[in-house]
C-alpha positions in Angstrom: 28.1 -18.0 6.4 24.7 -18.5 4.6 22.1 -20.9 6.0 19.1 -21.9 4.0 16.0 -23.9 5.0 13.5 -25.7 2.8 10.8 -23.1 1.8 8.0 -25.6 2.8 9.4 -25.8 6.3 9.6 -22.0 6.6 6.0 -21.6 5.4 4.9 -24.3 7.8 6.7 -22.5 10.7 4.9 -19.2 9.9 1.6 -21.0 9.6 2.2 -22.5 13.0 2.6 -18.9 14.4 -0.8 -18.0 13.2 -2.4 -21.2 14.5 -0.7 -20.6 17.9 -2.2 -17.1 17.9 -5.6 -18.5 17.3 -5.3 -21.2 20.0 -3.6 -18.9 22.7 -5.4 -15.6 22.1 -8.5 -16.0 19.8 -9.3 -17.0 16.2 -10.7 -13.5 15.6 -7.3 -12.0 16.4 -5.4 -14.6 14.3 -7.7 -14.0 11.3 -7.3 -10.2 11.7 -3.6 -10.5 11.6 -3.8 -13.0 8.7 -5.9 -10.7 6.5 -3.4 -7.8 6.9 -0.5 -10.2 6.4 -2.1 -11.2 3.0 -2.3 -7.6 2.0 1.3 -7.0 3.2 2.5 -10.0 1.1 0.9 -8.4 -2.0 2.7 -5.1 -1.2 6.0 -7.0 -0.8 5.4 -8.7 -4.1 5.1 -5.2 -5.7 8.3 -3.9 -4.2 10.1 -7.2 -5.1 9.2 -6.6 -8.7 10.8 -3.2 -8.6 13.9 -4.0 -6.5 14.3 -7.8 -7.0 13.7 -7.8 -10.7 15.2 -4.5 -11.8 17.1 -2.9 -8.8 14.8 0.1 -8.6 15.0 1.7 -5.1 11.5 3.0 -4.6 10.7 4.2 -1.0 7.5 5.9 -2.0 5.4 2.7 -1.6 2.8 4.3 0.6 2.0 6.9 -2.0 0.8 4.2 -4.4 -0.9 2.4 -1.6 -2.8 5.6 -0.7 -3.9 5.9 -4.4 -5.3 2.4 -4.2 -7.2 3.5 -1.1 -8.6 6.5 -2.9 -9.8 4.1 -5.6 -12.0 2.3 -3.1 -13.7 5.7 -2.3 -14.1 6.7 -6.0 -15.5 3.3 -7.0 -17.4 2.2 -4.0 -19.0 5.2 -2.4 -22.3 6.7 -3.8 -22.1 10.1 -5.5 -23.2 13.1 -3.4 -25.9 14.7 -5.6 -26.0 18.0 -3.7 -22.2 18.4 -4.0 -22.3 17.8 -7.8 -25.2 20.3 -8.1 -23.3 22.9 -6.1 -20.1 22.8 -8.1 -19.1 19.4 -9.3 -19.0 20.2 -13.0 -17.2 23.5 -12.5 -14.6 21.7 -10.3 -14.0 19.1 -13.1 -13.7 22.0 -15.6 -11.1 23.6 -13.4 -9.1 20.3 -13.3 -9.3 20.1 -17.1 -8.0 23.7 -17.3 -5.0 22.8 -15.1 -4.2 19.7 -17.2 -4.6 21.6 -20.4 -2.2 24.3 -19.1 0.5 21.7 -18.4 -0.1 20.0 -21.8 0.1 23.3 -23.7 3.3 24.3 -21.9 4.9 20.9 -22.8 3.8 21.2 -26.5 5.1 24.8 -26.7 8.4 23.7 -25.2 8.8 21.0 -27.8 7.5 22.9 -30.8 9.4 26.2 -30.4 13.1 26.6 -30.9 15.3 27.3 -27.9 15.6 31.0 -27.1 14.0 33.9 -25.3 10.7 33.6 -27.2 10.2 30.0 -26.0 10.8 31.0 -22.4 8.4 33.9 -22.6 5.7 31.7 -24.3 6.1 29.1 -21.5 5.8 31.8 -18.8 2.7 33.2 -20.5 1.0 29.8 -20.8 1.8 28.8 -17.2 0.8 32.1 -15.6 -2.3 32.6 -17.7 -3.4 28.9 -17.3 -2.8 28.9 -13.6 -4.9 32.1 -13.2 -7.7 30.6 -15.2 -7.5 27.3 -13.2 -7.8 29.2 -9.9 -10.7 31.3 -11.1 -12.7 28.3 -12.1 -11.5 25.8 -9.5 -11.5 27.7 -6.2 -15.2 28.8 -6.1 -16.3 25.3 -7.1 -14.2 23.7 -4.5 -15.6 26.0 -1.8 -19.1 25.2 -2.9 -18.6 21.4 -2.9 -16.9 21.4 0.5 -19.7 23.5 2.0 -22.3 20.9 1.4 -23.0 19.2 4.7 -19.3 19.1 5.7 -19.9 17.1 8.8 -20.9 14.0 6.9 -20.1 14.6 3.2 -18.4 17.8 1.8 -17.0 15.9 -1.1 -18.1 14.6 -4.5 -18.5 11.0 -3.5 -17.8 8.1 -5.9 -19.5 6.1 -8.6 -21.5 3.8 -6.4 -20.2 0.6 -8.2 -19.4 -2.8 -6.6 -16.4 -2.2 -4.3 -14.5 -5.2 -5.7 -14.0 -3.2 -8.9 -11.9 -0.8 -6.8 -9.2 -3.4 -6.5 -8.2 -3.4 -10.2 -9.1 0.3 -10.4 -6.6 1.0 -7.6 -4.0 -0.8 -9.6 -4.8 1.3 -12.7 -4.7 4.6 -10.8 -1.4 3.7 -9.2 0.0 2.5 -12.5 -1.0 5.8 -14.2 0.7 7.8 -11.4 3.8 5.6 -11.7 4.0 6.2 -15.4 3.9 9.9 -14.9 6.5 9.7 -12.1 8.7 7.2 -14.0 8.9 9.4 -17.1 10.7 12.0 -15.1 12.3 10.2 -12.1 13.7 7.0 -13.5 16.6 8.8 -15.1 17.9 9.5 -11.6 20.6 7.5 -9.9 19.4 5.0 -7.3 19.8 7.2 -4.2 18.3 10.2 -6.0 15.4 8.0 -7.2 14.7 7.0 -3.6 14.6 10.6 -2.4 12.3 11.5 -5.4 9.9 8.7 -4.8 9.7 9.5 -1.1 9.0 13.1 -1.8 6.3 12.2 -4.4 4.7 9.9 -1.9 4.5 12.7 0.7 3.0 15.0 -2.0 0.3 12.4 -2.8 -0.6 11.9 0.9 -0.6 15.7 1.5 -3.1 16.1 -1.4 -5.3 13.4 0.1 -5.1 15.1 3.5 -5.9 18.7 2.3 -8.3 18.3 -0.7 -11.6 17.7 1.1 -13.6 17.7 -2.1 -11.7 14.6 -3.2 -12.0 12.2 -0.2 -12.9 14.5 2.8 -9.2 15.0 3.8 -8.5 14.3 7.4 -12.2 14.0 8.2 -12.0 10.5 6.7 -14.4 8.6 4.6 -16.3 6.0 6.6 -18.9 3.4 5.6 -17.1 2.2 2.4 -19.2 -0.8 1.1 -17.9 -4.3 1.9 -17.6 -7.2 -0.5 -18.7 -9.6 2.3 -21.8 -9.6 4.6 -22.0 -7.6 7.8 -21.8 -9.4 11.1 -25.2 -8.3 12.2 -26.7 -9.6 8.9 -25.2 -13.0 9.5 -26.5 -13.1 13.1 -30.0 -12.3 11.9 -30.1 -15.3 9.5 -32.3 -18.2 10.6 -30.4 -20.9 12.4 -27.2 -18.9 12.9 -27.5 -18.8 16.7 -28.2 -22.5 16.8 -25.1 -23.1 14.6 -23.0 -21.0 16.9 -24.3 -22.9 20.0 -23.5 -26.2 18.3 -19.9 -25.0 17.8 -19.6 -23.9 21.4 -19.4 -20.2 20.8 -21.7 -17.1 20.7 -23.2 -15.6 17.5 -21.1 -12.4 17.7 -17.8 -14.4 17.8 -18.9 -16.8 15.0 -20.1 -14.0 12.7 -16.7 -12.2 13.2 -14.8 -15.3 12.3 -17.0 -16.0 9.3 -16.5 -12.4 7.9 -12.8 -12.5 8.4 -12.6 -15.9 6.7 -14.5 -14.5 3.7 -12.0 -11.6 3.5 -9.1 -14.1 3.8 -10.5 -16.1 0.9 -10.8 -13.1 -1.3 -7.4 -11.8 -0.4 -5.8 -15.3 -0.9 -7.3 -15.5 -4.4 -5.8 -12.1 -5.3 -2.4 -13.1 -3.8 -2.3 -16.4 -5.7 -3.2 -14.8 -9.0 -0.5 -12.1 -8.6 2.0 -14.6 -7.4 1.4 -16.9 -10.4 1.6 -14.0 -12.8 4.8 -12.8 -11.2 6.4 -16.2 -11.3 5.5 -16.6 -15.0 7.0 -13.1 -15.7 10.1 -13.9 -13.8 10.8 -17.1 -15.7 10.0 -15.6 -19.1 12.5 -14.0 -21.4 11.3 -10.7 -20.1 12.2 -11.7 -16.6 15.6 -12.9 -17.6 16.2 -9.6 -19.4 15.1 -7.6 -16.4 17.6 -9.4 -14.2 20.3 -8.9 -16.8 19.6 -5.2 -16.7 19.6 -5.2 -12.9 23.0 -7.0 -12.8 24.7 -4.9 -15.4 22.9 -2.0 -17.1 25.9 -1.1 -19.3 26.2 -4.6 -20.8 22.4 -4.9 -21.3 22.3 -1.5 -23.1 25.3 -2.6 -25.2 23.2 -5.6 -26.4 20.4 -3.3 -27.6 18.1 -3.3 -24.6 16.2 -0.1 -23.8 17.0 0.1 -20.1 14.9 3.2 -19.4 11.9 1.7 -21.0 12.2 -1.6 -19.2 12.7 0.2 -15.9 9.5 2.1 -16.6 7.6 -1.1 -17.3 8.6 -2.8 -14.1 8.1 0.4 -12.0 4.5 0.7 -13.3 3.8 -3.0 -12.7 5.2 -3.0 -9.1 3.3 0.2 -8.3 0.1 -1.3 -9.8 0.4 -4.2 -7.4 0.9 -1.8 -4.5 -2.2 0.1 -5.6 -4.3 -3.1 -5.6 -3.0 -3.9 -2.1 -4.0 -0.3 -1.0 -7.5 -0.7 -2.3 -7.8 -4.1 -0.5 -6.6 -2.6 2.7 -9.1 0.3 2.6 -11.9 -2.2 1.8 -10.9 -4.3 4.8 -10.9 -1.3 7.1 -14.1 0.1 5.7 -12.7 3.7 5.8 -10.1 5.9 4.2 -7.9 7.6 6.7 -5.1 9.6 4.9 -3.4 10.4 8.2 -2.6 6.7 8.7 -0.4 6.6 5.6 3.1 7.2 7.1 5.5 6.8 4.2 8.8 6.3 6.0 7.5 4.0 8.8 5.4 1.6 6.7 7.7 1.7 3.7 10.5 0.5 6.0 8.3 -2.3 7.1 7.6 -3.5 3.5 11.2 -3.3 2.7 12.1 -5.4 5.7 9.6 -8.0 4.4 11.3 -8.1 1.0 14.9 -8.3 2.4 14.1 -10.8 5.1 12.1 -13.0 2.8 14.6 -12.8 -0.1 14.7 -10.1 -2.7 14.4 -11.4 -6.2 12.3 -14.4 -5.1 8.6 -14.0 -5.1 8.1 -16.8 -2.6 10.5 -15.1 -0.3 8.6 -11.8 -0.6 5.4 -13.6 0.4 7.0 -15.4 3.3 8.5 -12.1 4.5 5.1 -10.5 4.3 3.5 -13.1 6.5 6.4 -13.4 9.0 7.2 -9.7 9.5 3.6 -8.5 9.8 2.9 -11.2 12.4 5.9 -10.0 14.3 4.9 -6.4 13.9 1.6 -7.0 15.5 2.4 -9.7 18.1 5.8 -8.6 19.4 4.4 -5.8 21.5 2.0 -8.0 23.5 4.7 -10.7 23.8 7.1 -8.0 25.0 4.7 -6.8 27.6 4.2 -10.3 28.8 7.9 -11.1 28.9 8.9 -7.8 30.6 6.0 -8.2 33.0 7.6 -11.5 34.1 11.0 -9.8 34.5 9.6 -6.9 36.5 7.7 -9.3 38.8 11.1 -10.4 40.1 12.2 -6.9 40.9 11.4 -4.9 44.1 8.2 -3.0 44.0 8.7 0.6 42.9 12.1 -0.2 41.3 13.2 2.3 38.6 14.2 -0.5 36.4 10.7 -2.0 36.5 9.2 1.3 35.4 11.8 1.7 32.7 11.2 -1.8 31.3 7.4 -1.2 31.3 7.8 1.9 29.3 10.2 0.2 26.9 7.6 -2.4 25.8 6.1 0.1 23.4 9.4 0.2 21.5 9.7 -3.6 21.1 8.4 -3.5 17.5 11.1 -1.4 16.1 13.8 -3.1 18.2 12.7 -6.5 17.0 12.6 -5.4 13.3 16.1 -4.2 13.6 17.4 -7.3 15.3 15.7 -9.6 12.8 17.1 -7.6 9.9 20.6 -7.7 11.4 20.4 -11.5 12.0 19.2 -12.2 8.5 21.8 -10.0 6.9 24.5 -11.7 9.0 23.5 -15.3 8.6 21.5 -15.3 5.4 22.2 -12.1 3.5 20.2 -13.1 0.5 17.1 -13.7 2.6 15.3 -16.7 4.0 14.4 -18.0 0.5 17.3 -16.7 -1.7 16.9 -15.9 -5.4 18.0 -18.9 -7.5 
């Protein structure tokens, strides 16, 4: 049995959840959840492009999100002059040597006929190139990371406006997706999922361990913001009077104003991506992608280059996830590679797409808002509900202690229950694909 509701009614219900959060808790909390829900909706759109349009099972979403976060550091942070003087150029030369080694090996493999000579040439190029790379790269890396490691110890960025990091994050993620797709998209769906998860883990491991790039697990803090700081707003003439007229204090009003500014920027990006995604879905290209998704053999028999089209949509979806990653890092004001947990948060984004309705962009957006609100609010609601239940039990009851400990697991339990209910009563999602 499949039940569907008008999309406008579903969006109104989700909006009511955010309004209720603001009324019952605080508008600062509601806007904080809203901003991350906007970012989550963009991630869900990226995954929906890959899965809903083309049936690509990518569970390496967090790898591309992390690359978007790296873009915020590379674009927004100022360069560390001492680190560049200590070994920046040598470090770049080492990276060029590594890339040239890989390129030379690939060219040799294509140019030489199969046989023992080609194998020996490949080994010589790879071993010699790797040795040269380590000789150049390692001393430069050590010199860069030794420059004031407590606060810098990395090369820094370009010092450009941080808003430029959002499209840059998309470009970096798209470039990585192109390299990954050239090798992984030939795999069957389950093997593609394993490959993308492994690649995401590799990307995050590099961010954690290469301090010269983005300080590793020491984190990069103080990333510039595209909106004013709260203290700057509070220092403006007349701001305190305006807060008093609204019946609040300057600190609360400045927090709300900053979060509203972020929400406006994020909403603009979401609307632009949603409009472009809808235009693409309704175009001949979108119809072709769905035809490939439904029957690859028939589409290939009609002359469609399935692998090439898969690569296109894989790159596009990954670019959208990269944009979302740059936005999330800009919102946090810091890059924390340890926070990127591929399996946990990839599962959350996939729940957004499945619950909202895979193949439908509006469904992905709805799922992003609904599931993120539940992800944040279920735990406090669970604590309140379980607190009411335990109040009825005798003091010191083992059941009361058990229920109190179980509140921390309400998030995952709720996600599982919602996923089961949607798959049972509306298997195509809340807003099914037409």
